[in-house]
Phi, psi and omega in degrees: 000317187296314184287331184273326192239353187240314193273067179294336180298322181297330178286315180297326181280347185070027184274335193257134171279171175219154178281138174270105185271145175294155179301140181206168177272129176253155180295156174301135189283136169211052181299147190296135180220133180242146171255134182240132181216161178238171183297335182270009176092357176292149185211164175198183183220152175236129181221120178275129186251170164239146189269356177208142180221149173286155176298136178093354178271087182287136181237349184279146177225157178302321180295315180299316180298319181294319180290321178299323180294336179277344186286153177254348185208137173257119177254117181236171180298309181224112181292327180270047184300330181272002178278074183293331178295311179298320179296315181295320179296317179295319180297313181297326179293327189254337195275346189246140173217144179283158171056041174281149174291162177306147188304313184295328181287347178280352184253146175310137186305324182292344184250359186295326181298325179294319179289324176299321177295320177298316178301315180297319180295329181278347182077017181244154179261163178300329182299333182294346184244025185301322181244019182260127179295156190298318179299321181290323175299320178298317177298315183294329183266354188291344184266357186294338178247011185289136173265123175114176186245125178302330180296338179261008181299150182298320182302312181295321179296318180292323178296328178286329192240346185276186177289182178308136188249146170229150179262140174284338177219173168238178185302312185293316182293326179290317178296326181297331177299315178291318185296332182267002175297140173301157184304319180296323178287326175298319177295319177298322178298315180298317179296321179298319177298317180299316183292320181289328175293317180294328181296328173052047179242032182300323180296318180293321178299319178294322177298316178301318180294314181300324180281350184072031183274083184296322180300318179294320178295321178295321178297320178296317182298315182292331179277346183250220185301326183290351173284349176271111189300320182292315178295318181299317182293320183288317189263341183236294191295317180297320178294318179301318180298318179294316181295323186298326177294318180290322178296317179300318180295322179294321178294310182297332179278005177075020184275352177051062184284137170258106186267116182236100180226169183311140187301332180298335180287354180261001192261141167078184185291345175252013175284163184299319177301316181292320182293321178290324175298321179294337177277359176102003177279153169276122182240113185238125174285123183250353175209000000 
């Protein structure tokens, strides 16, 4: 879940490699889409995305296209997703610290073998991260098991074709969330990336997303990084709470926002559909 649905920064930075998958048949697309409305007729939409896709994995549907055409604003995580210079500058400013301990020693001894396996899979040595903070190492290594190509990601496609776009965050503010994690949570993040890479179930996760199987995605999230309460609050729930206020204001202001952010942000009682419903909006899944 983490590499497929959360770490958009690694894509913007160009840090992550991706697996070149052989051509295969993917399920007919029905990725989850919600319509949000208020009593005065104001409306918006919620659409959970993936940031990288294999060639041939079609995700567009006539209903999605029709609803997107009605929107007045595209709200994404980072509107400047293709600004690799800005992303790289922010990353370099935050990611490095002198005199850090070796990467493996920053992780609980019982989990070091998992991170060592991740390093081997990435083709990099521990020395490459001598001055790299643990959260940044997790971002840099998160793509070694990714299925798909960032150039085919849903976010980029919507930015090319959707209405005028605004970002809910920018590169620096998103990276700062990772940078301010306590050392222990940064280590947990690195281990979570290692475990999800080792699980090697990216194709099944993408199938679940294409089918709109929210229950399956929630089970994956709870079994993975999102099962860590501190990480979940810092990287998902806290951001969702902040975003929901801005989304609500855009809906109430008649801007008709089409909100397209990582699919993990739509899951569970702290997901965007639930938070907007708690604010008094009607939230209806339409696909």
